[in-house]
N, C-alpha and C positions, 0 to 999 in steps of 0.2 A: 701362621701370621695373621690370617683373617680374624681368628678369635681374639688375638691380642689387640688388634685394631678396634674391634667392637667394644671390648672392655675399656680401652683407653679413651675412646671417643664419647663415652657416656657423660663425662663431665662437661662436654662442649656441644651437646645436642642442640641443634637449632630449634627454637620455640617460636611459634607464630604469635604476632600481636593479637590481643583480644580486646573487645569492646563490650560494655554493658551500659544500659540507660535506665535511670530511675523510672518507675511505672508512670509517674506524672511529669517526667522530664525535669525534675528538680536538679539533677546532676548527671554527669556522664563520667564513666571510669574507663581507663585504658590500662592494660597490663602489657609490658614489654620486658621480657626477661624477668628479673627479680624486682623490677620497678613497677609500683602501683601508683598511677596518677589519676587524680580526681579533680573535676572542675564543677564548681557550684554555679548552675545556670541562673538561679534566683538572685544570688548576690553578685553574680558576674565576676567571680574571683576564683583563684586556685584554692584548693582545700589542703590544709595541713593535717596529715594523719597522725594520730597519737597512739603509741603502743608502749605501755608501761612495762612490758616484759624485758626491755633492754635490747641493745643491739639493733641490727637492721630489721626492717619489717618482714621481708622474705630474704632468704639466703641463696635461693636458686630460682630457676625459671618458674613463673606462675603459669599453671596449665588450665585453670578454671576460675571464672569470676561470675557472680550472680547476685542480683537484687531479689529480695523477697517480694511477694505479691503486694504487700501493703506499703513497701518502700522503706520500712523502718530498719530492715536488716540488709547487710551486704556480706558476702562470703568470698574469700580468696584462698586459693590452695594450689599446691604444685609439687615440684621436685624436691623441695626441702622437707617434705613429709609433715608440713604444718598446715592446718586448716584454721584460718583466722576469721572470726566472726566480728563484724563491725556494726556499731550503731551509726546510722546515717544522720541522726540528729546532731551528734557531737563529733562524728568520725573518729571515735575512740575504739580501739580494739577491746571488746568486752569479754572475749574468751579466746583462748588458743587451744586447739585440739591436736594432739600428736598422733600421727598415723604410723603404722608399722612399715608401710611401703609408700612409694611416691604416689601422689594423688592425681587422678586423671579427669575426674568430673565431679560436679557438686549440684545439689538441688536443695531448695527450701520448701517445706510443706506449705500449702496454701494459707493455713492459719498462722504460720510462723512458729509453730511449736517444735518443729524438728528440722535439723540440718542433716542431710544425707550426703555421703561422699564415697567415691569408689577409688580403690587403689589399683596399682598396676598388676596385681595378682588376681584381679577379678572379684575381690570381696567388696561388698557394699556395706558401709557402716552407718550408724545413726547416732545422733547426739540430741538429747532433749534440752529444750530451752524453757526457762521460767517466763512465759509470756505475761502472766498476770502481774508478776512483780518486775516487769521489764523497766529498766531505767537507762536511758541513753548515756548517762554520765557515770554509771556505776559499773566497775569491772567485776565480773563474777569469777569465782574460782574456775581454773581451767578444767574443762569437762573431760570425761572419759567416754570414748565411743564404744558402742556395742555392735557386734556383727549382726547384720540383718538378713542378708542372702548372699549367694555367690554364683558367679558364672564359670567357676572351675578353671582357673588359670588362663582365662582369656581377658585381655585388656578391655575394660569398660570405656567406651568412648562418649557416651551421653546418658544423662538422667533427666527424667521429666515426671512431674505429677500431672494427672489428668485434670481437666478444668473443674470437675466436681470434687477433686481430692480423693476419690474412691480408689484410684489405681495408681501404681508406681511403675513407670516404664524405664527399662534399661536396655542399652544396645552395646554390642561388642565387636571386637575385631574378627570374630569367627562367624560373621554374617547373621547373627541372631538378634532378635528383639524379643524381650521377655516382659510380659505384663503380669504384675502381682497385685493382689488385693492389698492395699495399704492397711496394716492391722491397727486395731485400737490400742494395742500395746506393742509398738514396734521394737522396743528394747528386748522383747522376748523373741524377736525374729519374725520374718514375713514368710509364712509357710504355705499360703494358699496361692497357687499359680492360676491366674485367670486364663491366659492363653500364651502361645508363642506365635509371633508374626514372622514367618519364614518365607524367603523368596529372593533376597539379595544374594548375589554371587561373589561379592567382595565385602570388605569391612563396612559396617554401618557407621557413618561419621557424625550424624546429627539427627535430632528429633524435634518436632514441633506439633502443636495442635491447631486445627482450623475449627472455629466455633461460629455458629450463627444463632439467632433467636429461635429458629425452627429446630436446630440441632445443638442444643446447649451442651450435650455431653461431648461433642466434638469428634473429629476424625483425626487420626494420627498420620502425619507425613514424615517420611524418613529419607535421608540422602545417603549416598554410598559411593565407594570407590569403583563401583561397576557403572558409573555414569548415569544412574537412574535416580529419580525421585518417585517414591511409591506411596500410595494412599491405602490406609488400613482401617478396618473395624476392629478395635482392640478387644471388644467383648468376646468375639469369636476368633480373633486372629486372622480373619479373612483378608486376603489381598483384593482390594477393590479396583485399583488401576495402577498402571506403570507408565511413567513418562520418561522415555529415553531422551535425554537433553541434547545429545549430539544429533540424533535423527530429527527431532521436532524443532529444535532451535535453528538448525542449519549448520552444516560443516564449515561454511565460510566464516562463521562467527568464531571458530576455534583456530583460525589461521592455519588451516591445512593439517591439523593434528590428526595423526592416524591411530595412535595407540589410545585405547580407552582409559588406560591407567593415568594418562596425562590430563584427563578431563574428569577427575574425581570431584564429587560434590564435597566441598569443605565445610559449608555452613548453610543454614536456612533459617528463616523466621517469618512469621505471619505479619501482614500489614494490618494495623488496627482498623476496625469498622469496615472490613472488606473480606473477601474470600481469596485475596491474593497472597501468594507465598513468594518471598524473595529468596533466590538461590545463588550462592557463590560457588564458582567452579574454579578448579585449580589453574586452568590456563585461559580463563576468560577475563578480558580487561573491561569489567563491568559486572552486571548481574542479569539473571534471567528471572522474569516475573511469570509465575504460573498462576492460573486461575483454577480454583477448586469449585466444582459444582456439587454441593452436598446432596442435592436431590437426585441427580443423575449418578453421583458417586464417581466423578471423573476428574482428571487433571489434564489441563491443556496449557500450552505456552501462550501467554497474553502478549508479551513484548520482551525483546532483548534490549536492555539499556546499557549502551556502551559509554565509557568515560574517555572522551577524546583529549589528546594532549598530555595525558599522564600515563605512565606505566603503572596503572593501578589495578592490581588483581587482589580483590578483597580476601583477607584471611579470617574476618569475623564480621557478623552483622548483628544489629540490635535495633529494637523499636521501643517506644513507650506507648502506653494505652491511650494517652490523650493527644499526642502531637500529630500523628499521621506522617511523621518523618522516619526515614530509614537512615540509620547511622552505620557507617562502614569504616573499617580500618584495614590498612595493609601494612606489613612490616614483619620483622623477625629479629631475634636476638642471637647472640653468639655467632655472628657472621665473621668469618676469618678473611683477612686480606683487604679489609675496608678501613677507611679512616675512623668511622664510627661503627662499633660492633653491633649496635642496636639501632633499628630504624622503625619509625612509625609515621603513617600519614593518614589523616582523618578526612573523610568526605561525607556529605549528606545529600540525600535525594528527597524531593518533595513532590506534591501534586500527583497523587495516585488515583484520584477520583475518576478521571476520564481515560483510564488505561484501556484503549482498544487499538487494534492494528492501524486504524485510519486516523487516529488523533495523535497529536504531538506527545501527549502523555507526560510521564514523570520528568522532572527537571533536576539536573545535577547542579547543586548550589555552588557558587563561587566562594572563595575563602571569606570574603567580606560579607557574604550573605549567611554564612553559617552561624547558628545561635552561639553567642559567646564571642564570636569574631576572632580577632588576632590573639586576644588574651587566652582564649580556649586552646587555640592551635599551639601557642607557645608552651602551655602546660602539658597538653596531651601528646604532642609530637616532640617536645623538647626544644624545638625551634620552628620558626615559620617557614623559612626557605630551605628546601631539600632538593638536591640533584636527583631528578626523577630516574636517571639512568641506572642508579644503584638498585632500584627496586626490582629490576629484571634479574639481577644477581640474587636478591633476596628470595624472589619467587622460585628460582631454580634450586636454591639451597633448601627451601621448604619442601619441594617435590621429593628431593632425595631423602630428607629427614622423615617425611610421612611414609615413604616407601619402606624405610628401615624399621620404622616403628609399627606400622599397621599391616603391611603386606606380609602375611605369614611365610616364614622361610621353610623350605623343604630340605631336611637333612637326611643323609644316609644313616643307616644303623651305626656304622663305625663313627661317623661324625657326632651323633648324639651321645654315644658312649664317651667320646673324647671330651665333650662339653660337660657331661656329668662329672667326670673325674676332675676336671679343672675346678668346678664349683665346690666339690667336696674337699679338694686340697686346700682351698681358701678358707673353708670353715674350720678345718683342723688347725691351720696356722693361727687363726684368731683365738 
């Protein structure tokens, strides 16, 4: 019965709301289920997406969205096995790439020449783009992806390029972080492994880089289901420091949570022009700000920023290079038993300059202070006013969904054989 339930529930898996911000904050994008919503902050209006392929933009939950470093490209991908590449000048889909399996993560090379994506079987694929002949209004022929490397049947959770573009970093459900030298001809495969960053004891959920003028090559930070954020030297794969968020931020912030699995790190991102790292935690109503000291190679908690009055547990974080604002979204799709099956709520935090324990520090902006104001909220949330109580239901549903997806199940020998037979029977029937 359990196997039947798992197969039947795949079509209704709960998916977290995602947010991405243009590098110079020209626009903000939110994905909720199969719905991709974009707001133009320069023009102060909602964006109409154009996809000449016909039909809906995405047919299933979007699992990854990403702006390129220059801001000219945007990529969305997910459970419908489609990777859509958009021009941010015209917001036209310039190419659609078909994946063999559901897509779990995406990345764009620093020069915009390549789009990489990972599927649920642990294979990372690469697509080449014609950067020199790039035209934001011209739709190119749909590209074919080439396999670049593999994590051997482990779900890839995050992909990142190093700040200098030399390395390509991937993380997975089986606690591994792999650093590859990004090849000059990636369509031929990435065969040179630089290092493995090993130390997490649960799935690695997210990656980001901390860079300074003194350390332009940057240090890697990773978040995990083991309730830690870790600092790495990717050249050697050395673990430099570990920050246990429950221990250092204080158990009271987590409302008496006893199980570490309920305090999984769900997302993190670096704050522009600082060494601060914003961390979203599965059970925290707000964020944790960590300060990275590149010289001492340490991570410490700078401040816990709580969001009062809202049941707001962020599912995704994003910043732009120029704004100094942290954008957050909470929400989920495919929620059963509620009036609206998809919910999203956007909040913004500012004023990170004076983040010390003795100073008031970051400010959570009110809705009317948010860039784009009510128009932005109407577009990205679907509506301005939302009953906050329903978000506690969404947060609980996401915990269960993440556990099913990322916490590796332990099966007996008999159970594994039963599952294999079931899969083989389905193939024969097809």
